[in-house]
N, C-alpha and C positions, 0 to 999 in steps of 0.2 A: 831807775826802772818804775815800771807802772802795772802792777797784775789786774788792773782792772775791777778792785775790789767796791764793793758797795759799803760804801760808810753811813753808819747813822748819823752822826753828825759832822761838823769839821776841824774837832777838836784834832790836833796832833798828839795821838797816843801811841800811835809807832812808826817803823821805817822799816818802810820794804828794802829787802835788800833781794841779791842773787849771786849767788858764787858758783863757776861752773856750771854753769846752768840749772842750780837748784835754786828756786826762792823762799825766804822766809821771812821771817816777820821777827824785830826787834822793839827792843821799849828803850826811847831815850832817857826815861827814870830809873831804869836798871842799869843803861851803861854809863852815865854821869858815875855813880859809885865808882867806878874804875876799879872795882871787886870781881865782876862777873862775867862772865862770858853765857850769851842763855841766845834762842831762837825759837820759836813757834812754827814747825813745817807747815806746808799745804801739802795739796795731794797733786802736786804737781813735782819734776824733775826724777824721778825714779827710772824704774825699770820694771817692776812688778805691771801684771797685765791682767786684764778682765775684773770684775768688780773691785778690786784694791790695787786698778793702776792710777796712778805710779806709783807714786812714793809712800810707801808702808812700812814700817820697823817692826809691827805688832806681831807677834809668832800665835795670837787665838786668833784671827782672822781667816785661819785656810790660806796663807799664801804659801809661794814656792819658796823655801829654805835658805834656796842661791838668790835669789830677787831679794830676798829681807838683807842678808848679807852685803850683796851688794850695795842696797839702800842703804843701807846700815854707813857703812864706809863713806857714801856719796855728802851724807848727812853731815854729818862727824868732820870732813873736811870741810865744808860749806860753812859750818858754824863756828870750826877753829878749836873742836877736842879731839880727845884722842877714842876711839872706835871702840878697845877695849876697857876705857874705863866705865863705862856704862853700867849705872847701876837703877835696875828696872821695877815698878809696881805690876802687881796682876793684881788688878783694882776687882772689886765686889763692893763697892756702896758703900765701904762704913767709917769710921774714923779711926781710924788704924795708922801711927804714922812710927815709921822704922829709922831710927839713927844709925847711921849709915860711915864705916871705917873702912880704912883699907884692904883690911880684908873681903870685903864687897863686892870688889870690883868686876862685875860681869854675873853679877846677881839679880835674880828675879825676887822680889819681896812675897811671898802669898797672903792675900787674906790682907791685903795693903793696899790704899789709896793715898799713902802721905810720905816721904823722906825728907829728911834732913841731915847735912853735914858740917864738917870744918875741916874736912881734907882737901886740901886745893887740889884741881885736875881731875879729881873723882865726878862724873857729867852724871847727875839724876836727870831722869825719865820717865815720865807718864803721859798716858795715853787717853784720847779723846775723842768723840765724834757727838758734839751738841752739849758736854757738860763742859765745867767750869776750869781753868786750869787757877790756879793760885800760886802765884811768884814770889818768893820772901826773900830778903836780902840783908841781913845786915853786918854795913860796912863797920862795925864800934870791934863787933867781937872774930868778923872772918866769919860768919855762919852762915849760912843758907838752907831753904825749904822749899819745896814744890809740893803739891796737893791737887787732889783732882775730888772735885767736888759738886757732884751731881745735886737734885732736889734734894735727896737722903744726906747727903755730907752736909748740905746749905743749912737742913731744916734742924742738925744737928749740932752746926757751927764745926765743921770743917776747920775754916781757916783759924778759930783761935785754940783750936787744938792744937795746930803746927805753930802755931808761934807758942804756946804753954811748953812743949815738949823743947823747942829751940830756947827757950827760958830754962828749962830744965837742964838740960846737955850742956851749953855754954855759956850760960849767963847774960841771954839776948833779954836785954829792954825792950819793949813793944815802941815805944817813945822812939826808938833808934832804928826800927824796920822801915827799908824801904820795900812796897809791893806791890804788886800789877795782880788785876783780874782781866784773864786771859781770851781770846776768839772763841764763842758760845753760842748758845741761841737767843736768841732778843724775847722780850715781852709778846712782842707781837707776831710769835709765832710759837710761841711757847701753852698751848693749851693745856690746861691738869682739869683733875677731877676734884671735887667739893672733899675726899676723901684725904688728898693731899696739901689744900687748902687750910685742913682742919685741924694738922699737924704743923701751918705755919702760923696758926692762931695760936697754938697752945705753946710757942716757941719765941715770936715774936710780940713785942708791944703792940697794944693796940691801936695807938697813934702811927704805927707803921705801916698800918694795913692799907690804906689807900696811895702808897708809893711802893706795896708788894702785889700787888695784886686788884683786879676788878671782874665783877662777875658779865657774862654775858649771858643773851635771849636764853641761848642753849641750854642754862645750867653750869654748864662749864666756867672756868677762870683761865685767865691770861696770867704768866707768874713772869716776875719780873727778878729771877734771878742775880741780874747784875747789880741792882740796887741791894736784895737781900745780903749779898758777900763783902759789899762795901760797909754796911750794918754791921754785919759778923767782925768783918776788920779794924771798922773802929770801936766795936765795942771791947775787941781784945786788947787795946788801949794804942794801935794807931792811927797815925795822926792824918787827917783826911789827906794834906797838902803831899801824904807820902804816897799816895794810892792812886795807882793810873787805873781807870776801869774804864774797858776796853767799849772800844762802837763798831765792831764788827762783829754780824753774827753768821755761823756757820753753814745753819739753814739760808741765810739769806746767799750765800752765795755757792752753792751747791756745784759747781765748775773749778771752783777754788779750794773747797777744804769736803773734806767726807762729813756725812751727817747723818745721823740714825733717822729722825724725820725725815728725810728726803729717801733714802733706800733701803730705810728698819738695818736689817742683818747683814747685806750683802754689800760690804763696803770693807776699803781697810781704815784703820785708823790715824787720829793727827797725833804728834808728838810734842811734848813742849819739851824742854834742852835748859838747866840749867847748871852750871860748875864754878865755883869759886878760880879763880885764874892761877894756876902754880906760881 
């Protein structure tokens, strides 16, 4: 199938899939581990109406609870996970990462932007509308992580915090981790202020600045969250060849993805899903 996505380059980072009318993206790099089921939703294939149309499973957007439940059932069926096994984040741009245990099925973790688990069957779920999804798979220790990283999470090294949490909880070695940086806003679309860039200057080496941002005539900057998160993951010890970096921008594809920069608060949320195979 083809969603008609506008890709930033021709690298084969994603596979586009559709099951029972529900389209989603997967990463061959993660699938090749053989230990996980995963996906990244689009805004298509659900039953929500209005500004949440049609595929939204986030409860924070003012969507109809009945539509959310049906969307949840459809998305879980398409990806191949149990809809009753979801563990969710209630994201507030922190670097808080929760360890998910068997008792946490159908739990929403407050003030939390990352989840890790080694429990087969539990599906980690995080939400997006331009921010960066980060997927982590440790095929050796059979552990996974999923984190939300906007500019605040990125500048405070959310990816590194997630890897460290997996190390402390499960003995994960960074060199074993297979990671993916998911669909999110590209540098061409992401204008930020001097105040944001100053934080990146304080937290990233000067030699990297030219790759991470540039200033425009209006005094604003264009920020590369994709590159910044790749740097963070490599700083955490993940091998470059073990990282899939998105080439899909949510803002460039508003008919297929929800984008905060496109519509503001009047939108649903995209979902990243990751589960260890039972």
